[in-house]
N, C-alpha and C positions, 0 to 999 in steps of 0.2 A: 134444515131442508134436507128431505131424502135424497137418495142418489138418483132415483127417477126424475123427482121435481129439479134437481140440479141439471140433469142430462137435458130435460125439457127446456129448461131455461136457457141453455146453450145453443139450443138447436134453431134450425130455420122455421120451425113450427111456433116458435114463441113470437117471432117478429110480428105477426098480425096482432097478436095480444098487447104486444107493447106499444104498437102503434094507436090502438084503441085506447089503450092507458094514457098514452101522451097528449091524443085530442082531448080526453077526459081532464088531464092536468093541464092542458094548454089554456083552458078557461080560468085558471087559477093566476091572479097576478103574482109574478115572480118580482122580487126587488133585489138588487144590487149583489148580495152575497148569498147563495143558495147551498144547503146541504141536502143530499138524497141519502136516506137510509135504505140499505138494500138494493143497490144499483143493478145487481145481475150483470148481463153482458154489456151493459151501456146504453142500450137502445132507446130507453126512455130519456136519457141524459141528452142524447143527441138530439132527439126529437124536439125535446122541451126547450133547447137552447138556441135551435136554428133560426126561431122566429123572435128571440129575446136578445137583440144586441146589448153589450153593455153590463151583462151580469156575469159574476164569477161563480161557478158551478163546481161544488165537490161531490163527487159521486163515491159514496162508500159502500162496501160489503163485507160481511164477516168471512164470508167463504173465499179462501185464496184463490180457487179456480175461477170464480166469478170475477174477481179483482183481475187476474191475468188477462181473462178474455176482454173486460171492459178496457184494460189498458191498451191491448193491442187494436181494438176496434176504435178507440178514441184517440190514438198516438197523433192523428192529424189535427186534434183541437186544442190549441193554446188555452182556451178558456174555460177548460174542463180539466180537473184534476181528479184522478181515481186513487183511492186510499183504502188500505185494510182497515176496518173499525169494528169494534164490538159496540152495538147500539147501547149497550148497558153501562159502558165505560168509555165515553167519547175523549179523545184526545185533546178536542179543541178548547180554548179559554171561553170563560164565562161570556155571554152576550156577544157571541161572535158571527152570529148569522141572521140575516133578515128574515129569511124563510127557511123551513125545514120541511122536505117531503118525504112522503113513505106510500108506496103502492104495493098492495099485496104481501105485506113483510111482517107486520106486527104479530100476525099469530105464529111466526115462526120463533118468537122470543118468549120463552117460557116465562121469563122474568120481565114481561112487557111494562111493568110499572117503573121497573129501574130506567127503562129506555124513555119513558114519559119524563121521570125525573132530569134526565139528562138533556132531553130536548128543552125543557123549560130551563134549563141552566144556559144552554148555549144560544137560545133566541135573544136577539135584543128586545128591548122595550118597543112594543107595538108590532113586532115580529109575529109570523103565523105559521103554525103547524098544520099542514094540508095533505089530504090524500084518502085512501080508501082502503079496505080491508074486508075479508070474510067475516061473517057473524057465526056465533055458536049456534048451529042447527044440527038437527040429526044428519042430513046430508053431507055437510061440510065435515062432521065429526067422522063419518064412515069413511068418507074418501081419504082423511088423513090417517086413519087407523090402518087402512087398506095399504097405503104406499110405505107405512112405516116411518114418517117423519116425525120429528119433535115439533110440538105444536101447543098452542093453548088458546083455543078460541074464545073470544069475548063477546059479550053482548053490547050493543049501543049504550044501552044505560051504564054498564060498567065503564065503558071508555069515557063517557062524559063526565062520570063522577070523578074518575082519576085525573081529567084534566082540571075540573074545578079544585080538586083536592091540591094540585099543584100550581094553584093561582091563575089558571088559564082560563079565559072566557070561550066556552066552546058550543059548537053545533055540531052534532051528529045525527046522520039521517040514514035509515034504512032504505035500501033499493033491491031490485032483482028479487021481488016476493020474499024479502027478509034475508036472503041470502048473503047479502053485502051491505056495507054502510060507507057513507063518505063522512069526512070530517074536516072541521076547520076550528082551530084553536089558536086564540090570539092572546100574546102576553101582554097585559095592560101597561100603559106608557107610565 
């Protein structure tokens, strides 16, 4: 993530986007133990868990500044743990989460397929990986080149193929005039 994106995600300008993201994610059934990849400042974690009692939520991010911010913002929440994690080398045991979520984060991982490998490893049988991300388009590529962030935008078909290659049953759908995609990948029982 570039310095510009990091500052934006820590600002109050991000809050309405995080709120809209949480509404989108709120339609996703979350169960027992949830891992969020790329939690940013913790806004989505707070929104998702407020109406889902009984889940244990682990909010993770690779950016130490984001982890620090999320820890401060979520200090009052005993049901949310914030941790520093590299999505390509997660520290969790195999099959330790029922749900993994990721919102607007995968394109920041140049080795995104390694992250998919890790998600498939930490998901329990019957568990789901759910979220959305930007797609590889001229507009999205130009925006990321302009701000200088490290990124690798992918297409919905590339993501679906990676899910299948990792043994996950996948549904990937484009929206927003092809600028974004939602996904849901389930680990077979």
